[in-house]
C-alpha positions as CSV (number, residue, x, y, z in Angstrom):
1,M,0.0,0.0,0.0
2,S,1.3,3.5,-0.9
3,Q,2.3,5.8,1.9
4,G,0.8,8.7,0.0
5,V,2.3,12.2,-0.4
6,Q,4.7,13.2,2.3
7,I,5.4,16.8,3.4
8,I,8.9,18.3,3.0
9,D,10.9,18.1,6.2
10,P,13.7,20.7,6.5
11,Q,15.9,18.1,8.0
12,E,15.4,15.5,5.2
13,R,18.5,14.6,3.3
14,F,19.0,12.1,0.5
15,S,21.6,11.1,-2.1
16,L,21.4,11.0,-5.9
17,E,23.8,8.8,-7.9
18,L,24.7,10.2,-11.3
19,E,27.5,9.0,-13.7
20,G,29.6,7.6,-10.9
21,S,29.2,10.6,-8.6
22,S,27.1,11.0,-5.5
23,F,25.2,14.2,-4.7
24,F,23.8,14.9,-1.3
25,L,20.6,16.9,-1.4
26,R,17.7,18.4,0.4
27,R,14.3,19.1,-1.0
28,I,12.9,22.6,-1.3
29,D,9.6,23.7,0.1
30,S,7.4,26.5,-1.2
31,A,8.3,29.0,1.5
32,T,12.0,28.7,0.8
33,M,11.3,28.9,-2.9
34,V,9.3,32.2,-2.4
35,A,12.2,33.6,-0.4
36,L,14.7,32.7,-3.1
37,E,12.4,34.2,-5.8
38,R,12.3,37.5,-3.8
39,R,16.0,37.6,-3.4
40,C,16.5,37.0,-7.2
41,Q,13.8,39.5,-8.4
42,G,15.1,41.3,-11.5
43,Q,18.2,39.1,-11.9
44,K,17.7,37.0,-15.0
45,G,18.7,33.4,-14.6
46,A,19.7,33.8,-10.9
47,L,16.8,31.7,-9.4
48,N,18.1,28.4,-10.8
49,D,21.5,29.1,-9.4
50,E,20.1,30.0,-6.0
51,V,18.0,26.9,-5.9
52,L,20.9,24.7,-6.9
53,D,23.1,26.2,-4.2
54,Y,20.4,25.6,-1.6
55,V,19.5,22.0,-2.5
56,L,23.0,20.7,-3.2
57,L,24.8,20.1,0.1
58,D,27.8,18.0,-0.8
59,W,29.2,15.6,-3.3
60,E,31.6,12.8,-3.9
61,E,33.6,11.9,-7.0
62,V,33.2,15.3,-8.7
63,T,36.6,16.1,-10.2
64,S,38.4,18.7,-12.3
65,P,39.0,17.9,-16.0
66,M,42.5,19.2,-15.5
67,G,44.2,16.4,-13.7
68,G,41.2,14.7,-12.2
69,A,41.6,16.2,-8.7
70,A,38.5,16.3,-6.4
71,V,36.9,19.7,-6.3
72,P,35.1,21.2,-3.2
73,C,31.4,21.5,-3.2
74,N,31.1,25.3,-3.1
75,R,28.8,27.7,-5.0
76,E,31.3,28.4,-7.8
77,N,31.9,24.7,-8.5
78,K,28.2,23.9,-8.2
79,L,27.5,26.4,-11.0
80,R,30.2,24.8,-13.2
81,L,28.4,21.4,-13.2
82,P,27.2,20.3,-16.6
83,A,23.6,21.5,-17.4
84,S,22.3,18.0,-17.6
85,V,23.5,17.2,-14.1
86,K,22.1,20.4,-12.7
87,L,18.7,19.7,-14.2
88,K,18.6,16.2,-12.7
89,I,19.6,17.6,-9.3
90,L,16.9,20.3,-9.4
91,G,14.3,17.7,-10.5
92,A,15.2,15.3,-7.7
93,A,15.0,18.1,-5.1
94,Q,11.5,19.1,-6.2
95,G,10.2,15.5,-6.4
96,L,7.4,14.1,-4.3
97,R,9.7,12.5,-1.9
98,A,13.4,11.5,-1.5
99,G,12.7,7.7,-1.6
100,G,12.1,4.9,0.7
101,E,15.7,4.5,1.9
102,S,16.7,8.2,1.9
103,S,18.2,7.6,-1.5
104,A,17.0,8.4,-5.0
105,Q,18.4,7.4,-8.4
106,I,17.8,8.9,-11.8
C-alpha cells in the first residue's frame, strides 16, 4: 500500500547517484522557494543558481577535467556542473519524496 504524499521536512537529506558521482541533497519547500524568488527578483537566470546552491549540500567523485583532482562543493563549482546534471539535481530536489531508503536514483 502506498504511503501517499509526504510533506517536506527541512531536516530531510538524500543522495542522488549520477554518472559515478554521489550528490547529497535536500528538498525545497514553497516558503524557501518564495524567499529565493524574492532575493533574485530582477536578476535574469539567478533563481536556478540560488535553488541549486540551496539544495546541493555536498558531493563525492566530482573532479576537475584538468588532472582529475577532487573539487570542493562550493557555490562556484556547483554552477560549473554540466547543465544535464544540474537539471537532474533540481528535478530530484523538487520531487514528491526522496525515496524509501533516503536515496534516489535517476
